[in-house]
N, C-alpha and C positions, 0 to 999 in steps of 0.2 A: 302511507295509504297507496295501495295499489289499485287499480283497473283493470277491468279484464277485456282484452281482444280478440276477435278472429282471427287464429294462427296463420289463414291464406293471407288476411289484408297485413299483418304482421311480416309474413316471409317475405310477402312481395315489397316490402319499405326495404325492407334489412338486404335485399337482393338489388334495388336501385341505389341506395346509399354505398354497396360494394363496388356497385358498377361507376360510379361517378368518383371513386377512390382508385380506379384504374384497374378493379378487378376485372377479367372476361366476363361477358354475361353467363356463358355457360358454369364458369366456375363460381359465380356471385350465387347463382343457383344451390350449388352445391352446400356452399358456407351458409346459405340462409336457409337453406332444409338441415342442418347439423343443427345448427343454433336453436331455431323455434324447436327442433323434436325435443333439444334437451328440456326447454320449459315446458312443453305438452307433458314428459313423464316425470315434472316435478322436480328437476334439476337446473334450479335457476340459477346457478353458479356457473353453471357452464354454457349458459343458453346466450338470448340475445344482452344481456348485462356486459358481457365481451366484447361484442362487436366496436365500441368506441376504442379500446385501446390497439384492436388489430389495427384500426384506420388509422389512429395515431401514430403506429410503428409503421405502417405504410408511408405515411407521410415526412416521416423522418430518415426513409430510403433502409429502414433495418427489417423490413419485410416485403420481398420483391413480388407483386401481386400478380405479374405474369410469367413465373418461374416456371420451367420445364423440369418435368421429372422424368430422371435422366437415369437408364440401367447402368451399375457400375460394373455389374457380377453377375452374371447368371450360370447356372448349372443343375440340369434336371428340371427340380421341380421350387428352386430355389432362386430367389432373386438377392441382390444387395441395391438398395435405390438410395440417390441421391436426391432430396426434396428442393435442392437450387434456392433454400434459402425461401422458401415459399409459403402459402398458407396451409398451416397443417390439415385442417380438415379436408381440403381440396385433394392432398395429394395422400392423403391416407386411402382417400374413397378411389381415388386412380389406382393404387400399388392393389385392392382389393381386387378392383375389375380386372387386373392383368394375372391375379391369383386362382380366382373362382375358374378359368378354363383349365390350368395345370391341376387344380386341384378334382377337377371333376375327371380328366384324363389319367392322373396316378393315382388318385386316393388323397394326397395330401401334396400342399405347398406352403411354403415360408416364403417371408421377406424381412430385413430390416431395412430400417429407413432412417438415414440420417440428413441432417442440416435442414431440420424440421423446426416446427414452432408449437406451442401448447395448441392440440387438437381436440379439445373438449371432453366430452363424455365418450369413454372406450365403447359403452353400451350400445352406442350409435351404430357402428361399426359391426359389433357383435351379432346383434339384432336382424342386420341386414342380409347376413352370412346365413342366419337362423332360417329368414323368410324364404330362403333359397335350398333348404333341406341340408344346410352344412352349418358344420361347429368352428366357431374361430376363437383363438384364445389368443389376447393379444395385452403388448404389456405399454407403459412410456415412459421415459423420463423425463422430470419435472427439473423447475428451477430448484434451488438449494433451499429446504426448509426445515428440514428433521435431521435428528439428530442420531449418530449410533448409541447403541446402549451404552451408558456410561460416560456419555460425553455431551457438553453441551454447546457444541457446536454445528451449525446445518451444514450438512454434506451432502444428504440424499433430499430428494423433491418429497413428495408425497408417496411416490411409484406407485400406481396405480395396477392393477391388474384385471381381466375381465374375460367372462366367457359366457356363450348366452348359447341353450337347447332348444330345437324345435318340440313342440308338444301336440296333442290335438285338445287343449283346453282351450284355446283361442290367444294364450300368450304363449311367450318364452320364458323357460328358467332362465332368468340371467344374475348371474353374478357379476358385479363390479364395483369394487372397492377398494380404496387406498391402503396402503401399507401403513399409515399414519393412523391414531386414534381418532382423527379426525381431518374430511377433506379441509384442506386448507382453503377452499372456496365459502367454506361456511364463515371461517376467521374474517375474513376479507370482509364478508356480507354483513357478519355484525360492526365491523367497524364502519362502513358505509352507516350502517342505522345507530349508530352512537352508542351501543348495546356490548355489555359484558359477554363474556364467554365462560361456558361451566368450568368449575377444577377439572384438572385431569385434563386439558387437551393442550397446553404447554407450557416452554418456560422462556425466563426472559433472558438475555442476553450473558448473564450471570449464573445462568442453570436455576433461579430460583421459580418457583411456579407461579402462574400470574391467572387472572381473570380479564387483564385488561387485553383487548384486540389489537390495539396499537403495540403493546409491548410482545403479544405474542409475535406480529408479522416480523418485529426487529429480531426476535429470537429464535425459538424452534419450536414446530411442532413436535408431539409426544407420538412413537411409534406404538402400535397397537400391541398388545398383548407382551409386553417388554422385549425381552430378547428374541420372540418367536417373529414378531414383528420387523425386526432389525434384520434377520437372517432372508425373511421375504423380500426386503426393500433392497437389501444386497443383491438377490438372485435377478429381480428386475432390474436392478442398475446394471447387471452383465448383461442380460438378454436385450435391454433398449439400450444401452450406452456403449457399454465395451464393445461388444460383438458387432454393431451395426458401425462401428468409427466417429459416431457421434461425441458432442464436448462430453465429461464425466463428472458428477459431483458438482463441486462448487464453480467449475466450469463452465456449465449451464447457464447462459445469461438471464436475469430476470426479466419477466416482462414488463413487470412495472417498475420496479429500480431502475435497470439497466438500461436508459434509453440512448446509448451511446454504442452498443454493439448490440449484433444478433444474438439469438438465443441456442442454437444449433440442438435441438433438443433430437432425442432418438427413440425410434419405437419398433416392436417387434410383432409380425403376427404369422401364427401357424393356423392355416385352413384346414380343415378336415371334412373330406364328402362321406356323410353318414353311408350312402349306398355301397361304398367300397367296404364298408364291415357287416351289412346287417340291410335288409329292406328296410326301408325309411318308414313302412309304417307299422313292423313288428318294432323298430326302437321307439317309435311314437306311443305305440299300445305299452310299451313295458315302462317306459318312463311315465306314462298317466298312471298307470297301475301305483309307480313308486309314488306317485304324486296322492293318490288316492290312500294308498296306507299312511301316509305322513300325515293327511289331514285326520284320518282316522283314529291314531294317537291318544293315547287319554291325556287330556288337557289339565294344565296348572290352574289352582283356583284364581277364579275371575278372567280367565280367559274365554274368550267365545268361538275363536275361531282359530285353526294354526295356518298360516301364510305360507306361501311358497316364495323365495327367491325371483322378484320380480312382478308378483302377484301385484301388489301394492302400487306401483310404477303404473302396472297397466291400467288399473281403476282408476288412479290420477288423469292417465293419457284419457281415459273413456270421458271423464268427468269434465277436461279441460277442451276437448275436442265440439264438445257440446255447448260447454257456456264459456269459450275465449280461455286463452293463456292470461295470467298474472303477472302484469310488468310493476316494478314499483315506482316511485315517483321520480328515483335518483337516474332510473334507466331511461323512463321518458323524457326526463330532462335532455340526457344525450345524446337522444336520437333528435330531440327536435332541435338542440348546436348543430349536429351534423348535417341535418336536413338545412337549415338556414347557410352553412358554410358551403356546401356543395348543390345548393339550388335543387334539393329535393321536397318536390310538395310531401307535408307531414300529414299524412292520411291518418292518425290515430285520434284526432277529435272527438 
């Protein structure tokens, strides 16, 4: 059962919990905004439900809540960043803030980030760039969960990639997808609810198809589109992990399983300033026309509307901003326990 809560109320509570856990106030605000934004846009698997594990890892010394972001190498518009084993969302936003003036000056800027953590939904960063009339292409490594084509051993993470494009339609075109057939967070959510997963999502440790969420988490998620998803996963691994100097493949620590070592996740950002290529208004006009043309395509039987990537999450966000975001019972219970432990008033009654 889920109840709805004002996003601002949840954001304030999450930030208060993070501060009590040792996170600086400004950084706690970044973390809270990223988590609540995921819930607002309907991506609860990367939202407030993740706060508990972040705090537990902070308490065990596996995340440095006050980590400094260090520039290890720079040349022109490129940066090689060390996140200092800090919170992924915080260090990613700070990296993006360093890239924006470089991209505005030179048209393009890129950064690698190593020594980071799981950092939530990539679209959060891409949408922030789109709001400034810029295009961010982003990738991230993940803890091992997905096997190469032909294998049943977890090597890759679900290795997402994303980009958002500003439009004149009131929402950005948003492409944010895992290279697995489904984001692993959906399997975690199914396990929490005690529900089976659909066939074709995962294999057991022995390589057998399964609908059992626990067996799937112990085994491997399948790549999307077979060998094509495998190739994309490898590309993301190279950009995010190999190029950044972060851990690669099975060397990446599991956020839930490895409560005795850091994750060392890597990310890759490439930021383009649209104005360096054409007038922003012209870009939006051309993209808007493409959207109109797509929507006017002949529809399949039973289809009433052709949606654009990012449109459904925009609609969900409008609904959730008006009605409140949904937090399931397990997440509310975790928040209440954290509040009791850290002496934070629980304000979601």
